VOGU-3710 file (C-alpha; in Angstrom, 3 decimals, decimal comma):
1> xxxxxxxxxx> 28,716/-26,575/-2,371  27,315/-23,840/-4,483  29,369/-21,026/-5,785  28,635/-17,759/-4,558  28,359/-16,337/-8,252  25,872/-19,053/-9,213  23,700/-18,431/-6,118  23,675/-14,551/-6,973  22,453/-15,307/-10,429  19,866/-17,695/-9,504
11> xxxxxxxxxx> 18,440/-15,069/-6,861  18,660/-12,225/-9,631  16,784/-14,726/-12,260  13,834/-15,566/-9,556  13,633/-11,722/-8,636  13,210/-10,973/-12,334  10,661/-13,842/-12,692  8,621/-12,273/-9,655  8,356/-8,821/-11,260  11,468/-7,281/-9,443
21> xxxxxxxxxx> 12,699/-5,815/-12,733  10,372/-2,911/-12,259  12,463/0,313/-12,290  10,979/3,904/-11,885  12,574/6,087/-14,651  10,012/8,855/-14,951  6,343/9,633/-13,691  3,886/8,287/-16,521  2,192/11,002/-18,414  -1,154/9,841/-18,448
31> xxxxxxxxxx> -4,975/11,029/-17,514  -4,983/8,150/-14,819  -1,908/9,654/-13,409  -3,012/13,106/-13,454  -6,476/12,136/-11,725  -5,024/10,451/-9,068  -2,517/13,100/-8,218  -5,271/15,685/-7,898  -7,712/13,475/-5,915  -4,784/12,452/-3,684
41> xxxxxxxxxx> -3,705/15,807/-3,043  -7,059/17,202/-2,503  -7,824/14,630/0,412  -3,963/14,215/1,571  -2,438/17,481/0,769  1,344/17,221/0,836  1,375/13,904/2,051  3,072/10,736/0,974  1,409/7,606/0,453  2,937/5,774/3,444
51> xxxxxxxxxx> 2,075/4,921/7,187  3,268/8,556/8,161  -0,351/9,639/7,294  -1,149/8,878/10,653  1,084/11,628/12,069  -0,134/14,144/9,451  -3,814/13,617/9,928  -3,956/12,511/13,618  -7,532/13,848/13,881  -8,603/11,512/11,195
61> xxxxxxxxxx> -6,606/8,535/12,165  -7,393/5,168/13,969  -5,412/1,974/14,403  -7,022/-1,473/14,636  -4,940/-4,250/16,009  -5,488/-7,755/14,109  -3,232/-10,124/15,896  -4,690/-10,523/19,567  -2,830/-11,265/22,562  1,024/-12,152/22,443
71> xxxxxxxxxx> 0,797/-11,687/18,383  -0,797/-15,168/18,267  -3,128/-14,900/15,405  -1,797/-16,703/12,003  -1,068/-14,870/9,060  -4,064/-16,185/7,045  -6,387/-14,845/9,976  -4,992/-11,367/10,189  -5,195/-11,086/6,456  -8,990/-12,215/6,784
81> xxxxxxxxxx> -9,260/-9,320/9,427  -7,607/-6,845/7,236  -10,090/-7,952/4,383  -13,166/-7,649/6,584  -12,227/-4,117/7,764  -11,713/-3,055/4,160  -15,071/-4,389/3,141  -16,660/-2,627/5,893  -14,824/0,715/5,048  -15,555/0,452/1,194
91> xxxxxxxxxx> -19,298/1,106/1,000  -19,137/1,804/-2,563  -21,846/-0,041/-4,796  -19,121/-0,981/-7,174  -16,273/-2,312/-5,164  -13,211/-0,250/-6,530  -9,877/-0,386/-4,651  -6,564/0,977/-5,671  -3,119/0,162/-4,404  -0,081/2,567/-4,146
101> xxxxxxxxxx> 3,318/1,567/-2,801  6,567/3,173/-2,277  9,312/1,589/-4,319  12,760/2,302/-5,810  14,325/3,791/-8,687  16,517/2,895/-11,509  19,083/0,259/-10,676  17,749/-0,727/-7,301  16,387/-4,443/-6,979  15,221/-3,759/-3,658
111> xxxxxxxxxx> 11,803/-2,611/-2,299  9,008/-4,939/-0,474  6,415/-3,824/-2,984  7,791/-5,692/-5,640  6,694/-8,712/-4,198  2,968/-7,857/-4,167  1,208/-9,131/-7,209  -0,405/-6,240/-9,116  0,400/-4,068/-12,038  1,434/-0,902/-11,068
121> xxxxxxxxxx> 2,468/2,359/-12,915  5,008/4,924/-12,076  2,855/7,460/-10,312  4,730/9,942/-8,369  8,186/10,975/-7,499  8,874/12,846/-4,275  10,525/15,543/-4,007  9,930/16,549/-7,787  12,646/19,377/-7,583  15,306/16,789/-6,699
131> xxxxxxxxxx> 16,784/18,648/-3,862  16,225/15,925/-1,553  16,480/12,168/-1,382  13,764/10,731/-3,761  10,972/8,528/-2,979  9,147/6,945/-5,724  5,374/5,849/-5,514  3,712/3,223/-7,969  0,102/2,880/-8,093  -2,442/0,286/-9,343
141> xxxxxxxxxx> -5,484/0,619/-11,447  -8,626/-0,918/-9,804  -7,750/-4,213/-8,327  -9,553/-7,310/-8,048  -10,831/-8,618/-4,487  -8,247/-11,591/-5,129  -5,580/-9,169/-5,555  -6,126/-7,518/-2,289  -6,159/-10,814/-0,516  -2,790/-12,003/-1,982
151> xxxxxxxxxx> -1,368/-8,296/-1,158  -2,550/-8,679/2,462  -1,069/-11,969/2,969  2,387/-10,763/1,744  1,779/-7,608/4,280  1,068/-9,627/7,353  4,115/-11,983/6,567  6,189/-8,815/6,252  6,925/-9,482/2,631  5,569/-6,318/1,236
161> xxxxxxxxxx> 3,785/-3,033/2,037  1,240/-0,852/0,336  -1,691/1,634/0,931  -5,001/1,077/-0,490  -7,598/3,751/-1,211  -10,920/4,062/-2,800  -12,056/5,338/-6,295  -12,382/8,891/-4,963  -9,338/8,687/-2,669  -11,332/9,725/0,424
171> xxxxxxxxxx> -9,714/7,251/2,862  -6,287/5,731/3,031  -5,945/2,186/4,389  -2,286/1,352/5,700  -2,016/-2,158/6,675  1,262/-3,696/8,447  2,017/-6,922/9,875  0,043/-6,522/13,298  -2,813/-4,212/12,137  -3,750/-1,261/10,073
181> xxxxxxxxxx> -3,841/2,269/10,308  -7,058/3,934/8,593  -7,231/7,738/7,776  -10,819/8,609/7,453  -12,328/11,666/5,379  -13,564/13,394/8,702  -13,207/12,895/12,302  -16,965/12,079/12,696  -16,542/9,107/10,154  -13,691/7,944/12,131
191> xxxxxxxxx> -15,729/7,973/15,422  -18,389/6,089/13,822  -16,469/3,318/12,311  -14,491/2,790/15,608  -17,711/2,818/17,600  -18,895/-0,075/15,343  -15,451/-1,957/15,392  -14,387/-1,840/19,046  -14,010/-5,483/19,428
//
């Protein structure tokens, strides 16, 4: 029988090896951080980078289910469907995708986002005035298609959560274990995409 202390230290060591040692101390002062803040605020003014976007921009939102009847799809199939939808959404000549995740602050080892394989930088703290409970947002630089695939597998297995967006931050792709919420640039673009993917 293992001692609870040994088990606890072992879990902590494993968490550290998995990258769960990230702690948000302050927003990064950099060009990439300012640029992301500007583009995000232009497309989603006053909005957090979470699934709540669907409630804030209902005229631009659509939901796609990836599991099928009785949630029977295997995780790998669900992740492939997410990737197919993302590829169709991202029409840029040079595929550039950024990932954003809500995380945790100093001293907090929790947070699903830490299991997602990506290099994040501390992008935004909200609210900045500290009057309410703070939320911390981490962002990646442009990530590889393989990193996106790995993130999707974590998300459909309910082991992580993140929001994906394009280089210009014109849309937000918010996957979860059974589907994805997409916030489009305009209602017209939403309707066009939905008509193509009704199945």
